[in-house]
Each structure stands twice: as structure tokens, then as C-alpha cells.
C-alpha positions in Angstrom: 121.8 46.0 159.3 124.4 43.8 157.6 124.8 40.1 158.0 128.4 39.0 159.0 129.3 35.6 157.4 132.7 33.9 157.5 134.4 30.6 157.9 136.0 29.4 161.1 138.5 26.6 162.0 139.9 26.1 158.5 136.5 25.7 156.9 134.9 23.5 159.6 132.2 26.0 160.5 130.2 28.9 159.0 129.7 31.7 161.5 126.7 34.0 161.0 126.7 37.2 163.0 129.4 35.9 165.2 127.6 32.7 166.1 128.7 29.2 164.9 125.7 28.0 162.9 126.7 25.4 160.2 129.3 22.7 160.6 130.8 20.2 158.2 130.5 16.4 158.3 126.9 16.4 157.3 125.5 14.3 154.5 123.8 16.4 151.8 121.5 14.9 149.2 122.1 16.8 145.9 119.8 16.7 142.9 120.5 18.0 139.4 124.2 18.3 140.4 127.2 18.1 138.1 129.4 17.0 141.0 129.4 13.3 139.8 127.3 10.9 137.7 125.2 9.7 140.7 121.6 10.9 140.8 121.0 12.0 143.4 124.4 12.5 144.9 125.0 11.5 148.5 127.6 14.2 149.4 129.7 14.1 152.5 130.6 17.7 153.4 134.3 17.9 154.5 135.0 21.7 154.5 133.6 25.0 153.5 135.6 26.5 150.6 133.7 29.8 150.1 130.7 31.6 151.7 128.4 34.3 150.5 125.2 36.2 151.1 122.3 36.4 148.7 119.7 38.0 151.0 118.1 36.3 152.8 120.1 33.2 151.9 123.5 32.3 153.3 125.3 30.2 150.6 128.5 28.2 150.5 130.6 26.0 148.2 131.6 22.8 150.1 134.5 20.5 149.6 133.7 16.8 150.0 133.0 13.5 148.3 130.2 11.4 147.0 129.8 8.4 149.3 128.5 6.2 146.5 131.2 6.6 143.8 134.0 8.3 145.8 134.3 11.4 143.5 136.0 14.2 145.4 135.6 17.9 144.7 133.8 21.2 145.5 130.1 21.8 145.0 128.5 24.7 143.2 126.7 27.2 145.5 124.4 25.6 148.1 122.0 27.5 150.4 122.9 26.5 154.0 120.4 28.7 155.7 118.6 32.1 155.9 118.6 35.2 157.9 114.9 36.3 157.7 115.1 39.4 159.9 118.4 41.3 159.4 117.6 43.4 162.6 117.6 40.4 164.9 120.1 38.4 162.8 118.1 35.2 163.6 119.5 32.3 161.5 117.5 29.4 160.2 119.6 26.5 158.9 118.4 24.3 156.0 117.4 20.7 156.7 120.3 18.6 155.5 118.1 15.5 155.0 116.1 17.3 152.3 117.1 17.5 148.7 119.3 20.4 147.6 120.0 21.8 144.2 123.4 23.6 143.7 123.5 26.8 141.8 126.2 27.5 139.2 126.9 31.0 140.4 126.4 32.9 143.6 123.9 35.6 142.6 125.9 38.5 144.0 129.1 37.3 142.3 128.0 38.8 139.0 126.3 42.2 139.1 124.7 41.5 135.7 122.5 38.7 137.2 
């Protein structure tokens, strides 16, 4: 079974299997990020720019800003949750309060990886 992932409401939500699962306006703590010079980066998510699936992970690039220095931009790929069982489609979101490490490339974006 496939996992259906898309953005809703101009990037305000990520829908997984036709269910609104992840919304913006959350604060993400980013480590080892090139987003800005702050370490770690306190990143305020303002909109989802791109979504992808790297089974079992649901990933996104998120537009927003660092609340410490004000830098604005788009993150590298972040895991926003997982669909552990494709048959049931049950989604488990990540804990936003934990530390997240952005990935340079979405793994399925380059078939050589």
C-alpha cells in the first residue's frame, strides 16, 4: 500500500493518507544545521515548502525563521513523522521539542543514494 502525502492550505498542513497530521507554527530545535550561525537553531516553522516519503519517514522542507538571530529561509529535509505500518497508514509525528538534524537531500530525490 502506498502512503499519500501532500500539503494543504498553502503549506500550513501536511496531510498523510488524507488526514491532517502536521501543522506549522511549531518551534523546532535544529542541531548541526546550516540554516544560520546559531547552535542550536530555535526555528519557527511558518510553512511547508516541499514534502516527501523515505519509508517509513515522512520528510519536509520548512520555511521559517530563527527566533534568536532573525535569519529567514528554508530548512534542509526534516523528518516530521513516520508511517510504521503501510497497511493501516497509522502516522506517528515526531516530538517537536526534541533535537532534529536536517538532511541535505531527501533520500529518494537521488536514485544513486
